[in-house]
N, C-alpha and C positions, 0 to 999 in steps of 0.2 A: 504493500500500500504506500509506503514511504517513497519507493522508487517511482510509482505511478504519479504521486503528488509532485515529485521533482520534475517528471516529464511534463506534467501539465503546466507547472510554473514556467518551464523553458518555452513551451509552446505559446503561453500567454505573452512572454517577452518578445518572441519572434513575430507575433501578430501585432505587436506595437502597443500593448496595454501595459503601462507602467506609470509610476509617479516620478516626478523630477523636482528637486529643490533648486536646480540651477537653470540658467538660461539655455544651456547646451548650444551656445553660439548665437542665440537670439538676443535682441536688445530689450532693455527694460521697457521701452516704448511699445514694443510688440505685445508684451504681457499687459501693459496698461490698456491697450486697445481691446484685448481679449476681455479684460475685466469690465470695460465699458460696455462691450457687447452683451455680456451676461446681465449687467444691471439694467441695460436698456430693455432686454427681453423680459427680465423679471418685472419691470414696470408695466410692460404691455400685458403680460400674463395675469398680473394681479388684478387687472380691471375687467377681465373677461367674465361673461355670464356663464351659467352652467351649460346652457345650450352651445355656446361657443367652445367651451372646454371639451365637449363631446363631439365636436365637428371632426370628420375625417381629414387628416392632413395629406400633404402630397407624398408622405413617406408611407409606403405600402402597408396597409392594414393597421396603421397607428392613428389614433385620435390626437388632438392637440395635447390632451393630458398625457398620453403615452410618450409623445416626443419630449415633453418636459421631463418625464421620468428618465428617458434615455440620456438627456443632457446632464442629469444629476448622477448617473451611474459612476463616471470617473471621479466625481467629487466625493462620493460616499463609499464606494466599494474598493477595498484594498486588494492587493495582489493575491493574498491567500484565499480570499473568498472567490476571486475570479478563477483561480486555479481549481478550486472545488467545482465551480460551474463548468469549467472545461472538462474535468473528469466525468461529470454527470452527462455532458453532451458529447462524450467520446472524442474530444479534441476539436470539435467544430466551433470555431470562433463566433460565427454568425448566430448559431443556436444558443451559445452561452450568453451572448449579448442580449438576445431576445428574452431569455430566461431571467436575466438580471433586471432588464427593463420592466418585465412583468411584475417582478417582486417590488421594485420601487414604485410602480404605478398603483400598488395597493395602499400606499400612504396617502393621507389627506392632501388634496391639491394645494392648499395654502402652505402646508409644510414644505412641499417640494419647491414652491416659489421662493420661500425664505431661504432654503438651502442654496438655491442658485444665486440669490443675492448675497447671502452671508459668506459664501465661499467663492465669490467672484474673482478674488485675487489668486486663486489656485494656479500654480505653475505646472500643472499636469502637461506633459508632452510625450508622445510616442517616441521611443528611442530612435535617434538619428533623424527624426522629422522636423524637430524644432517647433516653434510656436505657430507656424503656418497651419499645422494640422488641426489643433483645437480652434483656431480662428475660423478656418474653413468649415469645420463642423458646425460652429455656431451660426455662421452666415447662411449655410444651406438649410439647416433645420429652422432657422428663423423665418426663411422664405417658405419652408414647408408649412409653417403655421400661418403666416400672414396672408399668403395668396388665397387659400380657400375662404378666409374670413373677410377678404376684400379690404385689408388694412395695409396700404402701400407704405413704403419707407425708402427714403433716399440714403442708400448705404454709402459711406465715405469712399471716394474713388480709390484711395490708396489701399484700402482693405480689399476691395474687389480685385484690384490689379494683383495684389499679393496672392489671393486665393486662386485666381485664374492661372497665374504662373505656376503655383504649386500643383494644381490639378493636372497640368500638362507636363509635369515632370515625372521622373521614374519613381519618386517617393510617394506617389498618390495612388498606389495600386488598390488600397482598401476603399478608396472613394470612387474610382472609375473602373467600370467593367472592362475586361480585356477586349480589345478591338474597337472600342467606342471611337477613338480618335483617328484610327488608321485611314490614311488617304483623304482626309478632310481638312479644310482650312476653316478655323473658327475665328470669327471677328466680333469684337465688342465695339459697336459703332460709337458709343458714347464715351469710350476710354481711349480710342486710338490704340487698341491692343489687338494682336492677332497671333495665331499659332498654327503651324502646319501648312501643307500645300495640297491642292486638289479642289474638288467642288466645295463651294463656300456655304457655311452655316453662319448667319450673322443676325445680330439683334442687340438689344440692350444687354449690358454686362450681366445683370442679374438673371436674365433669361438664358444667356449662354452658360452661366454657372449651373443653372438647373438642368439644362440640356446635357451638359457634359457628365453630370452626376446621375443621369438616368431618369429624370422626372419628365414623363411624357406630357404632362400638363403644360409644359413650357414650349412645346413644339409649335403651337399655333402663334406664338409670339416671335418665332424665328423665321427667317427668309433665306433664300438662296438655293442654288441647284444641288446643294448637298443635304438639304433637309429630308428628302425622301429616303436617302441612304441612312441617315441618323434615325429616322422614324422606324425603319425596318430593323435596325440593330436594337432599338429599345423595346420593340414589340414583344 
């Protein structure tokens, strides 16, 4: 059993689940922006009605409440508990994540909001990825919540640019499905940002962010001769 636990801990680290008390090469400003994103999202979530909390998000099979619970997992669940979840789920990271999210979602909604706010300054980062990973997670899941509720937000351009650049790098495998980017050129028209070559997929930066991360709801906000290819890949 001890050997199995060690294997699960190693697998958790390889999948990028860990806590860090250092910047790992990131700047203090990056973590300040992450903290601001958490607080901004906590402010939004604290004002939602029960109906809004139960609204399906853009994240498959999860309500707004569930997405909040997911964002709290790395702030509340230590490596040992995650290793146990990995053992139960036979080393499957995605199933372990869903299991832990389900557990957190049983907590009162207001309690989860307060955890997100109180632990906003957490310096959690996946090993080797730096602060770009938690920043991107917050931006994408924030949009998962806002879009179905019709609550638009102007995300600071620097954060969008950082996340788009991260998502199109080799370090974003857990965010972007294999083959999504192949042979396509993605263009954020409002940022003067582009990546790749081939048929074009263009639109506002937030829509491109959602498209790259597999949200089919963003496809109608994108244009270009590469959209049909992206749509088929996300189907």
